[in-house]
C-alpha positions in Angstrom: -124.9 -178.5 45.6 -121.4 -179.4 46.8 -120.8 -182.5 48.7 -121.0 -182.2 52.5 -117.9 -182.7 54.6 -118.1 -185.2 57.4 -116.3 -182.7 59.7 -117.7 -179.3 60.8 -115.4 -176.5 59.8 -113.4 -175.1 62.7 -112.6 -171.5 63.6 -109.8 -169.6 61.9 -107.6 -169.9 65.1 -108.1 -173.7 65.1 -107.1 -174.0 61.4 -104.1 -171.8 61.8 -103.0 -173.7 64.9 -103.6 -177.3 63.6 -102.9 -177.1 59.9 -99.7 -175.0 59.5 -96.1 -175.0 60.4 -94.2 -171.9 61.4 -92.6 -171.5 58.0 -96.0 -171.6 56.3 -97.6 -169.3 58.7 -94.8 -166.8 58.0 -95.8 -166.9 54.3 -99.4 -166.3 55.1 -98.6 -163.5 57.6 -96.4 -161.8 55.0 -99.6 -161.2 52.9 -101.1 -159.0 55.6 -98.2 -157.4 57.6 -94.5 -156.6 57.7 -91.9 -157.0 60.4 -93.3 -160.3 61.5 -92.6 -162.1 64.8 -91.0 -165.6 64.8 -93.2 -167.5 67.2 -96.2 -169.5 66.0 -98.7 -168.0 68.5 -97.6 -164.5 67.6 -97.9 -165.2 63.8 -101.4 -166.5 64.4 -102.3 -163.4 66.4 -101.1 -161.2 63.5 -103.2 -163.0 60.9 -106.3 -163.2 63.1 -106.1 -159.5 64.0 -106.2 -158.6 60.3 -109.0 -161.0 59.4 -111.1 -159.8 62.4 -110.9 -156.2 61.4 -114.0 -155.5 59.1 -112.2 -152.8 57.0 -109.0 -154.8 56.5 -111.0 -158.0 55.7 -113.0 -156.2 53.0 -109.7 -154.7 51.7 -108.1 -158.1 51.3 -111.3 -159.5 49.7 -111.1 -156.6 47.2 -107.5 -157.6 46.3 -108.6 -161.1 45.2 -109.1 -161.5 41.4 -112.5 -162.4 39.9 -111.9 -166.2 40.0 -110.6 -166.1 43.6 -113.6 -164.1 44.7 -115.8 -166.6 43.1 -114.0 -169.4 45.0 -114.7 -167.6 48.3 -118.3 -166.9 47.3 -119.0 -170.5 46.3 -117.5 -171.8 49.6 -119.3 -169.2 51.7 -122.7 -170.1 50.3 -122.1 -173.9 50.3 -124.1 -175.6 53.1 -120.9 -177.3 54.4 -118.6 -174.2 54.0 -116.4 -176.6 52.0 -114.7 -175.7 48.7 -115.8 -178.0 45.9 -112.8 -178.2 43.6 -114.4 -180.4 41.0 -117.7 -178.4 40.9 -115.8 -175.1 40.7 -113.6 -176.4 37.8 -116.7 -177.6 35.9 -118.5 -174.3 36.5 -115.7 -171.8 35.8 -113.5 -173.8 33.5 -110.4 -173.7 35.7 -109.1 -173.6 39.2 -108.7 -170.3 41.2 -105.2 -169.1 41.8 -103.9 -170.8 44.9 -100.2 -170.2 44.6 -97.5 -172.8 45.3 -98.5 -173.5 48.9 -101.5 -175.5 47.8 -99.3 -178.0 46.2 -97.0 -177.9 49.3 -94.1 -176.4 47.2 -91.6 -173.8 48.2 -93.3 -170.9 46.5 -95.6 -168.2 48.0 -99.3 -168.8 48.7 -101.9 -166.6 47.0 -104.1 -164.3 49.1 -106.9 -166.9 48.7 -105.3 -168.9 51.5 -106.3 -166.2 54.0 -109.9 -167.2 53.4 -110.0 -170.9 52.6 -108.0 -173.3 54.7 -107.6 -177.0 53.8 -110.7 -176.6 51.5 -112.8 -175.1 54.4 -113.9 -171.7 55.2 -113.7 -171.2 59.0 -117.2 -170.5 60.4 -116.3 -167.4 62.4 -114.7 -165.9 59.2 -117.8 -166.8 57.2 -120.0 -164.8 59.6 -117.8 -161.7 58.9 -117.8 -162.2 55.2 -121.5 -162.8 54.7 -122.6 -159.1 54.9 -120.6 -158.0 51.9 -119.7 -161.1 49.8 -122.4 -161.6 47.2 -123.9 -165.1 46.4 -122.2 -166.9 43.5 -123.6 -166.8 40.0 -126.3 -169.3 39.1 -125.1 -172.4 37.4 -126.5 -172.5 33.8 -126.3 -174.9 31.0 -124.6 -173.7 27.8 -126.9 -174.1 24.8 -126.2 -173.6 21.1 -128.3 -171.6 18.7 -127.7 -173.8 15.7 -126.2 -177.2 15.1 -123.1 -177.3 12.8 -123.1 -179.5 9.7 -119.8 -181.1 10.7 -117.8 -181.9 13.8 -114.1 -181.2 13.6 -111.9 -183.9 15.2 -108.3 -183.3 15.9 -105.5 -185.4 17.2 -101.7 -185.5 17.5 -99.8 -187.7 15.1 -96.1 -188.4 14.5 -94.9 -187.4 11.1 -92.0 -189.6 10.2 -90.8 -187.4 7.3 -90.4 -184.3 9.5 -89.8 -186.3 12.6 -92.2 -184.1 14.5 -95.6 -184.5 16.1 -98.3 -182.7 14.1 -102.0 -181.8 14.8 -104.3 -183.5 12.3 -107.9 -182.4 11.8 -110.8 -184.0 10.1 -114.4 -182.8 9.5 -117.0 -185.5 10.2 -120.7 -185.2 9.1 -123.1 -184.8 12.0 -126.2 -187.1 12.0 -129.3 -185.4 13.5 -132.1 -187.6 14.8 -135.5 -186.2 15.9 -136.9 -189.0 18.0 -140.3 -187.7 19.2 -142.4 -189.1 16.3 -140.0 -191.9 15.4 -140.3 -193.5 18.9 -144.1 -193.5 18.7 -144.0 -195.3 15.4 -141.3 -197.8 16.6 -143.2 -198.6 19.8 -146.4 -199.7 17.9 -144.4 -201.5 15.2 -142.4 -203.5 17.7 -145.5 -204.4 19.7 -147.1 -205.8 16.6 -143.8 -207.7 15.8 -143.9 -209.2 19.2 -147.6 -210.1 18.8 -146.8 -212.3 15.8 -143.9 -214.0 17.6 -141.0 -212.5 15.6 -138.8 -211.2 18.5 -136.4 -213.8 19.9 -134.6 -213.2 23.2 -132.2 -215.2 25.4 -134.0 -217.2 28.0 -131.2 -216.5 30.5 -130.6 -212.8 30.0 -133.9 -211.6 28.3 -131.7 -209.7 25.9 -132.6 -209.8 22.2 -130.8 -212.3 19.9 -129.1 -211.3 16.7 -132.1 -212.7 14.7 -134.5 -210.7 16.9 -132.4 -207.5 16.5 -132.5 -207.9 12.7 -136.3 -208.4 12.7 -136.7 -205.2 14.9 -134.4 -203.2 12.7 -136.5 -203.9 9.7 -139.6 -202.3 11.2 -137.8 -199.2 12.8 -138.7 -195.9 11.2 -135.4 -195.0 9.5 -133.6 -197.9 10.9 -131.3 -198.0 14.0 -129.0 -195.1 15.0 -126.2 -196.6 13.0 -126.5 -198.6 9.8 -125.0 -202.1 10.1 -121.9 -202.0 7.9 -118.9 -204.2 7.3 -115.9 -201.9 8.0 -112.8 -202.4 5.9 -110.7 -201.1 8.9 -110.1 -204.0 11.3 -109.4 -201.6 14.1 -112.6 -199.6 13.7 -115.4 -200.4 16.1 -118.9 -200.9 14.7 -121.6 -199.7 17.2 -124.1 -202.5 16.3 -127.7 -202.6 17.4 -128.8 -199.9 19.8 -132.6 -199.2 19.3 -133.0 -202.9 18.4 -131.2 -203.9 21.6 -133.0 -201.4 23.8 -136.6 -201.9 22.8 -137.1 -205.5 24.0 -135.7 -204.6 27.4 -137.7 -201.4 27.6 -141.0 -203.3 26.9 -140.1 -206.0 29.4 -139.3 -203.4 32.1 -142.6 -201.7 31.3 -144.4 -205.0 31.7 -145.8 -204.8 28.1 -144.0 -208.0 27.1 -142.5 -211.0 28.7 -140.2 -213.8 27.7 -141.5 -217.3 27.0 -139.6 -220.2 25.4 -137.0 -217.8 23.8 -139.6 -215.4 22.4 -141.2 -212.2 23.6 -145.0 -212.2 23.9 -147.3 -209.4 24.8 -148.8 -209.2 28.2 -152.4 -208.1 28.7 -151.1 -204.5 29.2 -149.1 -204.9 26.0 -152.2 -205.9 24.0 -154.0 -202.8 25.3 -151.0 -200.7 24.3 -151.6 -201.7 20.7 -154.7 -199.4 20.6 -153.6 -197.0 23.3 -152.2 -193.5 22.8 -148.5 -194.0 22.2 -147.2 -191.0 24.2 -148.9 -192.2 27.3 -147.4 -195.7 26.8 -144.0 -194.2 26.4 -144.3 -192.2 29.6 -145.2 -195.3 31.5 -142.3 -197.2 29.9 -139.9 -194.3 30.8 -141.1 -194.2 34.5 -140.6 -198.0 34.8 -137.3 -198.0 33.1 -136.0 -195.6 35.7 -136.6 -198.2 38.4 -135.8 -201.4 36.5 -132.8 -203.7 37.4 -133.2 -205.6 34.2 -130.0 -204.0 32.9 -127.2 -201.8 34.2 -126.5 -199.5 31.2 -122.8 -199.7 32.1 -122.8 -203.3 31.0 -123.1 -202.0 27.4 -119.7 -200.3 27.7 -117.9 -203.6 26.8 -114.4 -202.2 27.2 -114.9 -201.8 31.0 -114.3 -205.2 32.6 -114.9 -206.4 36.1 -118.7 -205.8 36.2 -119.4 -209.3 37.3 -118.7 -211.1 40.5 -117.2 -208.9 43.2 -117.1 -205.9 40.8 -120.9 -206.2 40.3 -121.4 -206.1 44.1 -119.5 -202.8 44.2 -121.6 -201.1 41.5 -124.0 -198.6 42.8 -127.8 -198.8 42.4 -128.8 -197.9 38.8 -132.0 -196.3 40.0 -130.0 -193.7 41.9 -127.7 -192.9 38.9 -130.7 -192.5 36.6 -132.5 -190.3 39.1 -129.5 -188.0 39.3 -129.3 -187.6 35.5 -133.0 -187.0 35.3 -132.9 -184.2 37.9 -130.1 -182.5 35.9 -132.2 -182.8 32.7 -135.1 -181.1 34.4 -133.0 -178.0 35.0 -132.1 -177.8 31.3 -134.3 -175.7 28.8 -136.4 -177.9 26.5 -136.2 -177.5 22.7 -132.6 -176.2 22.8 -129.5 -178.1 21.7 -126.6 -178.5 24.1 -123.4 -180.4 23.7 -123.0 -183.6 25.7 -119.9 -182.1 27.2 -121.7 -179.0 28.4 -124.4 -181.1 30.0 -121.8 -183.2 31.8 -120.0 -180.0 33.1 -123.4 -178.7 34.2 -124.1 -181.8 36.2 -120.8 -181.5 38.1 -121.1 -177.7 38.5 -124.7 -177.9 39.8 -123.9 -180.8 42.2 -125.7 -183.5 40.3 -123.0 -186.1 40.8 -123.2 -189.8 41.3 -120.8 -192.7 41.6 -120.8 -195.7 39.3 -118.9 -198.0 41.7 -118.0 -198.0 45.4 -114.6 -199.3 44.5 -113.1 -198.5 41.1 -110.2 -200.9 41.7 -112.5 -203.8 40.7 -113.1 -202.3 37.3 -110.4 -202.4 34.6 -109.5 -202.2 31.0 -108.0 -205.3 29.3 -106.1 -206.6 32.4 -107.2 -206.5 36.0 -103.8 -205.4 37.5 -102.3 -203.1 34.9 -105.6 -201.7 33.6 -107.3 -201.0 36.9 -109.5 -197.9 37.0 -108.7 -197.4 40.7 -105.5 -195.7 39.9 -105.8 -191.9 40.5 -107.2 -190.2 37.4 -107.8 -193.4 35.5 -111.4 -194.0 36.6 -112.4 -190.3 36.6 -115.8 -188.8 35.8 -115.1 -188.8 32.0 -114.3 -192.5 31.9 -117.0 -194.0 34.2 -119.8 -191.4 34.8 -119.8 -189.9 31.3 -119.8 -193.3 29.6 -122.7 -194.4 31.8 -124.5 -191.2 31.0 -124.0 -191.6 27.2 -125.4 -195.1 27.3 -128.4 -194.1 29.4 -129.2 -191.0 27.3 -128.4 -192.3 23.8 -129.7 -195.9 23.9 -132.7 -195.4 26.2 -133.8 -191.8 26.6 -133.4 -191.2 22.8 -134.9 -194.5 21.8 -138.0 -193.8 23.8 -138.3 -190.4 22.1 -137.5 -188.1 25.1 -134.4 -186.4 23.7 -133.3 -185.7 20.1 -129.6 -186.5 19.4 -126.9 -185.4 17.0 -124.0 -187.7 16.7 -121.1 -189.0 14.7 -119.5 -192.5 14.4 -117.8 -193.4 17.7 -114.5 -194.3 16.1 -112.1 -191.4 17.0 -114.9 -189.3 18.4 -113.3 -189.0 21.8 -109.6 -189.6 22.7 -109.7 -189.2 26.5 -109.3 -193.0 27.0 -106.0 -193.3 25.2 -104.1 -192.4 28.4 -105.4 -195.6 30.0 -103.4 -198.8 30.0 -104.6 -201.3 27.4 -106.5 -198.9 25.1 -103.9 -198.6 22.3 -106.0 -200.8 20.0 -109.4 -199.2 21.0 -110.6 -196.5 18.6 -113.4 -195.7 21.1 -114.2 -196.7 24.7 -117.9 -197.2 24.0 -120.3 -197.4 21.1 -121.9 -194.2 22.5 -118.7 -192.1 22.2 -120.2 -190.4 19.1 -122.9 -188.6 21.0 -122.2 -184.9 20.5 -125.5 -183.0 21.1 -128.8 -183.6 22.8 -132.1 -181.7 23.1 -135.2 -182.3 25.3 -138.2 -182.4 23.0 -141.9 -181.9 23.7 -142.4 -185.6 24.6 -139.3 -185.5 26.9 -140.5 -182.3 28.7 -143.8 -184.1 29.4 -142.3 -187.4 30.5 -139.8 -185.6 32.7 -142.6 -183.6 34.4 -141.4 -180.3 33.1 -144.9 -179.5 31.6 -148.4 -180.7 32.7 -149.6 -181.7 29.2 -148.0 -183.2 26.1 -148.4 -181.0 23.1 -146.5 -182.3 20.0 -144.0 -179.7 18.9 -145.1 -177.8 15.8 -143.4 -178.6 12.6 -140.6 -176.1 11.9 -141.3 -174.2 8.7 -138.6 -174.9 6.0 -139.4 -174.4 2.3 -137.9 -177.5 0.7 -140.9 -179.1 -1.0 -143.3 -178.3 -3.8 -146.7 -180.1 -3.6 -148.4 -180.6 -7.0 -152.1 -181.1 -7.8 -151.3 -184.7 -9.2 -150.2 -185.6 -5.6 -146.5 -185.5 -6.6 -144.1 -184.0 -4.0 -140.9 -182.5 -5.4 -137.9 -181.7 -3.3 -136.5 -178.3 -4.3 -133.3 -178.9 -2.3 -131.7 -181.8 -0.4 -133.9 -183.0 2.5 -132.7 -183.5 6.1 -132.7 -187.1 7.3 -135.7 -186.4 9.5 -137.8 -184.9 6.7 -136.9 -187.8 4.4 -137.9 -190.2 7.1 -141.3 -188.6 7.7 -142.0 -188.2 4.0 -141.3 -191.9 3.3 -144.0 -192.9 5.8 -146.9 -191.6 3.6 -145.3 -191.2 0.1 -143.5 -193.5 -2.3 -140.4 -192.2 -4.1 -140.9 -192.4 -7.8 -137.6 -190.8 -8.9 -134.7 -188.7 -7.6 -136.2 -186.0 -5.5 -139.8 -186.9 -6.3 -142.4 -188.7 -4.2 -146.1 -189.4 -4.7 -148.7 -189.6 -2.0 -149.4 -193.3 -1.5 -152.8 -194.3 -0.1 -151.6 -197.7 1.3 -148.6 -196.1 3.1 -150.8 -193.3 4.4 -153.3 -195.8 5.8 -150.6 -197.8 7.4 -149.2 -194.6 9.0 -152.6 -193.8 10.4 -152.8 -197.3 11.8 -149.5 -196.6 13.6 -151.1 -193.8 15.5 -150.3 -190.7 13.4 -153.0 -188.3 12.2 -153.7 -186.8 8.8 -153.3 -183.3 10.4 -149.6 -184.2 11.1 -149.2 -184.9 7.3 -151.0 -181.7 6.4 -148.9 -179.6 8.9 -145.7 -181.1 7.6 -146.5 -180.5 3.9 -147.6 -176.9 4.6 -144.5 -176.1 6.6 -142.2 -177.5 4.0 -144.0 -176.0 0.9 -145.0 -172.6 2.5 -148.6 -172.5 1.5 -152.0 -174.1 1.2 -152.1 -177.5 -0.4 -153.7 -178.0 -3.9 -157.4 -178.9 -3.7 -156.9 -182.4 -5.1 -154.3 -183.2 -2.4 -156.5 -181.7 0.4 -159.5 -183.7 -0.8 -157.4 -186.9 -0.9 -156.1 -186.4 2.6 -159.6 -185.5 3.9 -161.2 -188.6 2.3 -158.5 -190.8 3.8 -159.1 -189.2 7.2 -162.8 -189.8 6.9 -162.4 -193.5 6.1 -159.9 -194.0 8.9 -162.1 -192.3 11.5 -165.1 -194.6 10.8 -163.4 -197.5 12.5 -162.3 -197.5 16.1 -160.4 -200.3 17.9 -162.0 -200.6 21.3 -159.7 -203.4 22.6 -159.0 -207.1 22.5 -161.8 -209.6 22.9 -162.4 -213.4 23.3 -164.2 -215.2 20.4 -166.2 -218.2 21.5 -167.7 -220.8 19.2 -171.0 -222.3 20.3 -172.0 -225.7 18.8 -175.7 -224.9 18.7 -176.8 -221.7 16.9 -180.0 -221.5 19.0 -177.9 -221.7 22.2 -175.6 -219.0 21.1 -178.6 -216.8 20.5 -180.0 -217.7 23.9 -176.8 -216.7 25.6 -176.7 -213.4 23.7 -180.1 -212.5 25.0 -179.8 -214.0 28.5 -180.3 -211.2 31.0 -177.2 -212.0 33.0 -175.0 -212.3 29.9 -176.3 -209.8 27.3 -174.2 -206.9 28.7 -171.1 -209.1 28.7 -171.2 -210.5 25.2 -172.6 -210.0 21.7 -173.6 -212.4 18.9 -171.2 -212.7 16.0 -172.7 -214.6 13.1 -175.0 -217.6 14.0 -172.9 -219.5 16.5 -170.2 -217.3 17.8 -170.0 -215.0 20.8 -167.6 -212.1 21.3 -166.6 -211.2 24.9 -164.5 -208.1 25.6 -161.3 -209.1 27.5 -162.1 -206.9 30.5 -165.5 -208.7 30.8 -164.2 -212.2 30.5 -164.1 -213.0 34.2 -167.7 -211.7 34.7 -168.9 -213.7 31.7 -167.4 -216.9 33.0 -169.0 -216.3 36.4 -172.4 -215.7 34.9 -172.0 -218.7 32.6 -171.3 -221.0 35.6 -174.5 -219.9 37.3 -176.4 -221.1 34.3 -174.7 -224.5 34.5 -172.3 -224.0 31.6 -168.5 -223.7 31.6 -165.8 -222.6 29.2 -162.7 -224.8 29.9 -159.5 -222.8 29.7 -157.9 -225.5 27.5 -160.5 -224.8 24.8 -159.3 -221.2 24.3 -157.2 -221.0 21.2 
């Protein structure tokens, strides 16, 4: 929905009287009549007379081209009767034809100026137009039927031999990352890593250290979005850790982990999450991330300076920015790919707009005076809002498994920042510039509230594997990154293009929250038929053994010096429902019953000092 104007639109007579000189009124009047008078009041009467006549009004409407009619329609049905130039440009791809008068030149105005004056549609004119001007077309997101294998980048380059500027193109491979299952694995893996004290963070910022990021990267399914590499090009930006940076902040915002002495440790909720259903934990984490102030994602766009001190005070509330993006996502069809650029245009066209800062003059590139983003056109939507959106979507929504992403290396992916002062040496404005496509998956649709129940998306059938009775799995053609990642979770590669079902890896996969039926569905979808009996029996036996044990939650183990006393406690009427005997002189108390156990113990004259809990 277009932005509201602070001033109520006036009548046509008011606009003509207040906004135009005689010379400009003559140009407008020339569009509707000949033999014009010379006085201002008489010119206004001529224009008003035509625009009040229903037949003449309809005739002039009919002379507008399609884009001009769309401009009138959009303004007529806007709540404020105000023409939204930015939204119109995003929706229709270009501006309507205004003629030279809109730019205050000497040329002739287009007929559109008879309807829209100073970006407003007069309210009396709107009443006469409403009966025959149809509502504007619905704003829709553009989706793509199929992802390309490559992205073609192009740029202008000076050729010294020909002394001319040439257009250079390069095809870059597109990385596709299906995040729904990966995020569920990563969540549990990192919770376990935190539980054993392997994730270090800064005590001041709560952000992960380099050592902590390396430890997290090692347990991520398929690694981070970008592999850490040592580029030979000194001007090429390396994206660095993204998932490994985001997860510690996500878990702290979700209150599943907290910082203590430079390390993350699990909270009681975090310990319960170890045995909880991963999608539910991710939904809670997502809801809490939308409200957290632990991080402003714009901080991760390192090239934009001025985000501290006065600049920080001018930044808008992150919760409002996130909420605006989420509302736009809810209007997009799930399970369909869309370019990031199309999503950005949709947000502007549909009125889902937000501000990153109240004063762009405080933000800058390289140098506070010359590189200020307050200059007109410098801190536009593509520089501030789009970079914020990319950080939020790529590093957080994708990491938590809500959206699948397709991307390239950020170096040279976007060149819209090169017009800014101080960017000559920047091959990208942010580490997220490589985000090309996104898709809301089944987990995302549920977390966003688009569906009432989470149903994991069925595995797409693609015949690329052959499953043999000896439990070998042979790739009949190159596997996608997602297929190879999933296969590596339950099978060990024995040679080029050959894997073997591995019992240890399969058991570990089940511990991470996956089910044997997921493996069966994947193998059937990729091989195109029923599995060999030996393989089916192997998977069935593994499922049976895994289902015989159930983690019911954390508990407190208490040592009792006297075995007879331990037995007495276990059978005591007030305690027997709160604990159970383990061996001869140990008691096990479920965590949720610890408070009640201590209270009952005190009534019997015994105590368990907190300092004795190890």
